[in-house]
N, CA, C and O atoms as a MOPAC input file, in Angstrom:
PM7 MOZYME 1SCF
protein

 N     -8.33100 1    25.30500 1     2.02300 1
 C     -8.69600 1    23.93400 1     1.77300 1
 C     -9.23200 1    23.31300 1     3.02500 1
 O     -8.63300 1    23.48400 1     4.08700 1
 N    -10.33300 1    22.59800 1     2.96000 1
 C    -10.91900 1    21.95300 1     4.11700 1
 C    -10.39400 1    20.52400 1     4.30800 1
 O     -9.84500 1    19.93200 1     3.38000 1
 N    -10.56300 1    19.98700 1     5.49700 1
 C    -10.10800 1    18.63400 1     5.79300 1
 C    -10.74000 1    17.61400 1     4.81500 1
 O    -10.07900 1    16.66600 1     4.39200 1
 N    -12.00000 1    17.81500 1     4.47100 1
 C    -12.67100 1    16.87400 1     3.57100 1
 C    -12.01200 1    16.91400 1     2.16200 1
 O    -11.97600 1    15.89600 1     1.47000 1
 N    -11.51100 1    18.05400 1     1.76000 1
 C    -10.77800 1    18.16100 1     0.49200 1
 C     -9.45400 1    17.39800 1     0.56900 1
 O     -9.05900 1    16.74500 1    -0.39700 1
 N     -8.77900 1    17.47500 1     1.69200 1
 C     -7.49400 1    16.81600 1     1.85700 1
 C     -7.63100 1    15.30300 1     1.80500 1
 O     -6.72500 1    14.61700 1     1.33300 1
 N     -8.77000 1    14.76400 1     2.29200 1
 C     -8.96900 1    13.32700 1     2.30200 1
 C     -8.91400 1    12.72600 1     0.91400 1
 O     -8.46700 1    11.59100 1     0.74600 1
 N     -9.35000 1    13.44900 1    -0.05400 1
 C     -9.33700 1    12.95700 1    -1.45200 1
 C     -7.90500 1    12.74000 1    -1.90500 1
 O     -7.64900 1    11.80700 1    -2.66600 1
 N     -6.98900 1    13.53900 1    -1.48000 1
 C     -5.61300 1    13.51600 1    -1.93300 1
 C     -4.66000 1    12.79700 1    -0.96700 1
 O     -3.54300 1    12.45500 1    -1.35500 1
 N     -5.06800 1    12.57100 1     0.24300 1
 C     -4.12200 1    12.08300 1     1.24700 1
 C     -4.45200 1    10.70000 1     1.79400 1
 O     -4.12300 1    10.41300 1     2.94500 1
 N     -5.07200 1     9.85700 1     1.03600 1
 C     -5.36300 1     8.51700 1     1.48000 1
 C     -4.08000 1     7.69200 1     1.46900 1
 O     -3.41300 1     7.56400 1     0.44300 1
 N     -3.75800 1     7.14600 1     2.61700 1
 C     -2.52900 1     6.31600 1     2.72600 1
 C     -2.97700 1     4.92900 1     3.16500 1
 O     -3.62400 1     4.80500 1     4.20500 1
 N     -2.65700 1     3.88700 1     2.41100 1
 C     -2.92700 1     2.53800 1     2.77300 1
 C     -1.64200 1     1.90700 1     3.25700 1
 O     -0.55200 1     2.35900 1     2.90800 1
 N     -1.76400 1     0.87600 1     4.05100 1
 C     -0.59100 1     0.26000 1     4.65400 1
 C     -0.61500 1    -1.25100 1     4.41500 1
 O     -1.67200 1    -1.86300 1     4.25800 1
 N      0.56400 1    -1.81700 1     4.39400 1
 C      0.71400 1    -3.26900 1     4.37000 1
 C      1.48400 1    -3.57600 1     5.67800 1
 O      2.62400 1    -3.14500 1     5.85200 1
 N      0.83900 1    -4.32500 1     6.58700 1
 C      1.44200 1    -4.55400 1     7.88600 1
 C      2.06100 1    -5.95100 1     7.90400 1
 O      1.51200 1    -6.88100 1     7.31400 1
 N      3.18800 1    -6.09900 1     8.57100 1
 C      3.85400 1    -7.37900 1     8.73700 1
 C      4.63500 1    -7.37400 1    10.03300 1
 O      5.05000 1    -6.31900 1    10.51400 1
 N      4.83500 1    -8.55500 1    10.59800 1
 C      5.70100 1    -8.66500 1    11.75900 1
 C      7.11800 1    -8.37400 1    11.32900 1
 O      7.42100 1    -8.45200 1    10.13800 1
 N      8.01200 1    -8.03400 1    12.27300 1
 C      9.42300 1    -7.76600 1    11.87800 1
 C     10.05200 1    -8.94400 1    11.13100 1
 O     10.81000 1    -8.73000 1    10.18500 1
 N      9.75400 1   -10.17700 1    11.53200 1
 C     10.34600 1   -11.33700 1    10.86500 1
 C      9.83200 1   -11.48500 1     9.44600 1
 O     10.61100 1   -11.81200 1     8.55000 1
 N      8.54400 1   -11.25600 1     9.20800 1
 C      7.98600 1   -11.31200 1     7.86700 1
 C      8.50100 1   -10.13200 1     7.02800 1
 O      8.83700 1   -10.30400 1     5.85700 1
 N      8.55900 1    -8.97000 1     7.61000 1
 C      8.99600 1    -7.78600 1     6.90700 1
 C     10.41200 1    -7.97000 1     6.34700 1
 O     10.72600 1    -7.44400 1     5.27900 1
 N     11.24900 1    -8.69600 1     7.04400 1
 C     12.62400 1    -8.94900 1     6.55800 1
 C     12.62300 1    -9.77700 1     5.26100 1
 O     13.58800 1    -9.75400 1     4.49700 1
 N     11.52000 1   -10.50800 1     5.02800 1
 C     11.42200 1   -11.33800 1     3.83000 1
 C     10.84600 1   -10.58400 1     2.61100 1
 O     10.76100 1   -11.14300 1     1.51700 1
 N     10.45900 1    -9.33300 1     2.80600 1
 C      9.91400 1    -8.54700 1     1.67800 1
 C     11.01300 1    -8.24400 1     0.67700 1
 O     12.10300 1    -7.79300 1     1.02900 1
 N     10.68800 1    -8.51200 1    -0.60800 1
 C     11.69900 1    -8.33100 1    -1.67600 1
 C     11.30500 1    -7.20200 1    -2.63200 1
 O     12.18400 1    -6.59100 1    -3.24200 1
 N     10.06000 1    -6.92000 1    -2.77500 1
 C      9.66200 1    -5.84400 1    -3.68100 1
 C      8.26300 1    -5.37400 1    -3.30200 1
 O      7.51800 1    -6.09500 1    -2.63900 1
 N      7.91200 1    -4.17000 1    -3.72300 1
 C      6.59600 1    -3.62200 1    -3.48000 1
 C      6.16800 1    -2.79700 1    -4.71400 1
 O      6.98800 1    -2.30400 1    -5.48800 1
 N      4.85500 1    -2.68300 1    -4.84600 1
 C      4.31100 1    -1.93100 1    -5.98500 1
 C      2.98800 1    -1.28200 1    -5.56100 1
 O      2.13100 1    -1.91600 1    -4.94400 1
 N      2.85600 1    -0.03400 1    -5.90100 1
 C      1.58500 1     0.68100 1    -5.68800 1
 C      0.94300 1     0.84300 1    -7.05900 1
 O      1.48700 1     1.51800 1    -7.93200 1
 N     -0.21000 1     0.22400 1    -7.24000 1
 C     -0.89900 1     0.23400 1    -8.53000 1
 C     -1.64800 1     1.56700 1    -8.69200 1
 O     -2.58800 1     1.84800 1    -7.94800 1
 N     -1.23200 1     2.37300 1    -9.65600 1
 C     -1.87700 1     3.65700 1    -9.91800 1
 C     -2.37100 1     3.81400 1   -11.34500 1
 O     -2.78700 1     4.90100 1   -11.74700 1
 N     -2.32500 1     2.71300 1   -12.12400 1
 C     -2.69800 1     2.83800 1   -13.55300 1
 C     -4.18700 1     3.10300 1   -13.74700 1
 O     -4.57300 1     3.86200 1   -14.63600 1
 N     -5.00700 1     2.49300 1   -12.93500 1
 C     -6.47300 1     2.70500 1   -13.00900 1
 C     -6.93100 1     3.19600 1   -11.68700 1
 O     -6.57400 1     2.63500 1   -10.65200 1
 N     -7.74500 1     4.27300 1   -11.69600 1
 C     -8.23600 1     4.82100 1   -10.43000 1
 C     -9.55000 1     4.12700 1   -10.05400 1
 O    -10.58800 1     4.36800 1   -10.67000 1
 N     -9.48900 1     3.25800 1    -9.03100 1
 C    -10.65700 1     2.54600 1    -8.55700 1
 C    -11.42800 1     3.38300 1    -7.50100 1
 O    -12.65800 1     3.35800 1    -7.44900 1
 N    -10.68500 1     4.10300 1    -6.68400 1
 C    -11.23600 1     4.97200 1    -5.64300 1
 C    -10.11900 1     5.92800 1    -5.28000 1
 O     -9.20500 1     6.15000 1    -6.07400 1
 N    -10.18500 1     6.49500 1    -4.08800 1
 C     -9.08700 1     7.37200 1    -3.67800 1
 C     -7.96300 1     6.58300 1    -2.99800 1
 O     -7.03000 1     7.16800 1    -2.44700 1
 N     -8.06400 1     5.23800 1    -3.04500 1
 C     -6.99300 1     4.36900 1    -2.53400 1
 C     -6.33200 1     3.68200 1    -3.72900 1
 O     -6.94700 1     3.50500 1    -4.78100 1
 N     -5.09700 1     3.30800 1    -3.54900 1
 C     -4.40300 1     2.54000 1    -4.59200 1
 C     -3.95300 1     1.19600 1    -3.99900 1
 O     -3.37700 1     1.16000 1    -2.91200 1
 N     -4.21900 1     0.08100 1    -4.72400 1
 C     -3.83100 1    -1.23500 1    -4.21500 1
 C     -2.32700 1    -1.32700 1    -4.07600 1
 O     -1.56700 1    -0.82500 1    -4.90500 1
 N     -1.91600 1    -1.99100 1    -2.99000 1
 C     -0.46200 1    -2.22800 1    -2.72700 1
 C     -0.21900 1    -3.71000 1    -2.75000 1
 O     -0.96100 1    -4.48400 1    -2.14400 1
 N      0.84700 1    -4.11500 1    -3.46600 1
 C      1.26600 1    -5.52300 1    -3.42100 1
 C      2.70300 1    -5.55600 1    -2.92800 1
 O      3.50600 1    -4.66500 1    -3.20700 1
 N      2.99800 1    -6.62400 1    -2.17800 1
 C      4.34200 1    -6.86000 1    -1.68000 1
 C      4.71800 1    -8.29300 1    -1.98400 1
 O      3.93500 1    -9.20600 1    -1.72200 1
 N      5.92200 1    -8.51200 1    -2.54200 1
 C      6.39000 1    -9.85500 1    -2.80400 1
 C      7.37700 1   -10.21000 1    -1.68700 1
 O      8.22900 1    -9.41600 1    -1.28800 1
 N      7.21400 1   -11.45600 1    -1.20300 1
 C      8.05700 1   -11.97200 1    -0.12700 1
 C      8.82800 1   -13.17300 1    -0.58300 1
 O      8.37300 1   -13.90400 1    -1.46300 1
 N      9.98100 1   -13.39400 1    -0.01000 1
 C     10.75800 1   -14.59900 1    -0.23400 1
 C     10.31500 1   -15.57000 1     0.82700 1
 O     10.99500 1   -15.79200 1     1.82900 1
 N      9.12800 1   -16.15900 1     0.57500 1
 C      8.47300 1   -17.01800 1     1.59400 1
 C      7.72500 1   -18.13400 1     0.86200 1
 O      7.00900 1   -17.87500 1    -0.10500 1
 N      7.88900 1   -19.34800 1     1.31600 1
 C      7.24100 1   -20.49500 1     0.67900 1
 C      6.32100 1   -21.18500 1     1.71400 1
 O      6.71900 1   -21.41400 1     2.85600 1
 N      5.11400 1   -21.50000 1     1.29800 1
 C      4.16900 1   -22.20700 1     2.15600 1
 C      4.41500 1   -23.69200 1     2.13600 1
 O      3.70700 1   -24.44400 1     2.80600 1

């Protein structure tokens, strides 16, 4: 298997937060129901009010 083949299967997306914000994370979800590309949307819910 070549590196270009691995890229199709090994895409990792990140959600970045400061340590203080990360402590407020309550849940996360990786959306895999519909394939838009080789990435999957990530959502994170925080206990945070504007």
